[in-house]
N, C-alpha and C positions, 0 to 999 in steps of 0.2 A: 816684575820682574825683565829684565831689560841684558840686552848683549854685555854692557858694563856690568850691572851688577854680577852677572855670572863668572865674569872675568875676575871680579873682586875677591869673591869665593873662592875661585881656583888656585885666585894668589896665597890665599889665606888672609886678605885683608879684615875680613869680615867672618864672623863665625858662622850667622845663619839671618835668612829673609823670612823664616816659618816663627813667628810669636807663639808658641806654644802655651804659653801661661794665661795669653789670652782666650785660647779654646779651653783651654782647664774651667778658667771661670765661667765663661758661659756653660759648659757642660754642668758644671759644677752646679748651677745655678738655674738650668735647664730654660736656658734666653735663647728664644728664637735667633736667626740671624742669615743675610743672603750675604752669599759670598761670591763675589767679581772678582774671577778667578785667567789670569793671563796663560795662555798654553803652556809659556816656555817653565812658569812656576809651578803649573802640574806636573810638568817630566822631572823638574829639580825636586819635587818634595812629593813623591807617588803616594808613600805613605800616610802623609799630614791629608792629603788631595783624599783618600778613599776613607779617610776618620772623618772629613765633613762631608762625604757622600753618605754614611753610614749613618747619620745623625738625621733622625728623622724630624727635628726642629730646624735642622741647615739646609738651602737649599745653594745651587749653585748656576751661577751666571755669566757671562763672558765680557772680559776685558780686554780683548784683542790678544794675541800671539805673543809679541816681542815688545808690549808696549811702547810702539814709535807713535808719532804725532800723527793724526789726522787732517793735519792743516799747518801752515807755517806759523814760526814765530808760538810756539805750546811749552812754555814753559826751560828751553834746551832741548828738548826733546829729537831726537832723528826725525825726521820726518818720512811719512812710508810714500812711497809711488800710488798716484790715484789706480794705476790700473796692477797693484796687488791689494789693494783695502778689502776687496771680496773674499779673495782668498785667503786672507789674514786671519780675518773673523771664523770663516766656515773652517780652517785648519783647528781654531780652538775649540771650535762645537765638535770634530773630529777626535780631538786628544780626549776631551771631557768625557764623551760618551760612554767608551769602557767603564767610568768610574760608577756608572750607575745613580741612585740616591734620585734627590728631588730637581731633575736641572730642568732650567728655563729657558727661553728665547729671548732674554733680557741682555742687554749690551749697553755696558758703558764706557766712552771714550776715553781713551789714556787724557789725564790733566781735562776732562770733559769738554775738551776743544774739538768742534766740531763745524760744519758750513754746508750748505746745500749740495756741492758736490760730493763730500760725505756720506750727507745721508743717501743721497741716491745710488752711490754706490753698494751699500748694504739693504737696499729695501727688495733685493733678489732674496737673499738670507730671510724675509720675515721676521725681523727682530725687532722688539720693543726697545726703543733706546733710553735709556734712564740717567738722570743727572741726578741732583741732590742740593736741596736748599738748605743744610746745613754740613758746612765742610769743616772739619775737627783742627785743619794744620797739625796733626800729629804725626806726619813725616817731617822728620829733621827739628822738632820741638825740643827744646832747652831743658823744659820739666814738664811735670804733670799737668799743673797749675792751669796754664795757658789753653791747653786740650780743654779741658772741664770747662774754663770759662766759655772758649769758643762755641761750646757744644749746648751747652745750659742757658746761655745769654739769648740765643737762637730759634733753640726750638718750642716745637709748638703740637697740637692734635695733628698727626698728619705726616708730619716731617721726614723726610728722607736723612739718614744721618750720614756721612762717610768718613769713615775711618779705615786705620790699615791693620795688618796683620805681618808687616814684613818688618820684622826684628830691627834690622842694623840699620834701618833711614826711620824707623817708629819706635825709637826706643822706651817710651813713654806711655806707649797705649795702655801697657798691661797694669800700670799705678793709675790712669786717668779713669780707666773702666769700671771700678766699683765705686769710685765717686759720681759719675755720669749717671749707674743704675739708679745709685740711690738718690739722685736730684729727679731724674725721671719718676721714681716711685713718690715722692714727698709729693709731685705734680699730680699724680693720677694718671700716669702715662704709661704707659704696657710698651715693650719691644714688640713688633710683629713682623714676619718675614713679609720681604716686598709682593708678594703674591698675594698674601694676606692683605696686607695695606691698599693694595689695588683693586681687590674684589669687594673691598669696605666703600671703596671711592664709588665703584663701579654699581654699587647699593642704592649708594646715598639718595633722597628723593630731590628732583629739580625744584629750586623755589623761585 
């Protein structure tokens, strides 16, 4: 959720940036997921955020407050000044805290764009920065097929797959997700939350 997205909502140019069909599917199939939420999205969709927090199979993580870039030249996102980075992320933790549920100190940079200066700015917050090795490309995709292909062609045991629930700019996620889940099942891969994935990695023997 960005200021521009909020403006489009208010002008009636888009219907929603919350894809409830994705949530319905995950809940119906009892599929775990970690949701990186921006502060503005949680404020725009408090009922949906409460729904996420109430599900014991879901966990919440931080995706900044306004989805501004923490570096220059990041997919056209407006750049957040360096002296606002710490406060931006801290603000989102404050927004999410009242919702309860399984909250984490995980953080994902908007656009995955970061540098050493951005990492230094967030160090006082004690966050764990999480990227992802499988980027689905679901924002702005023109059909479900390339999203399915992007995930299933790259996924492997231990992968972190990035998808979106921002319906208006990720229109085919709910069409792609059942096919992706079926493909994972055929390969013997089971979705887990990020906390579960990282704890498994911590317990893995060193060879």
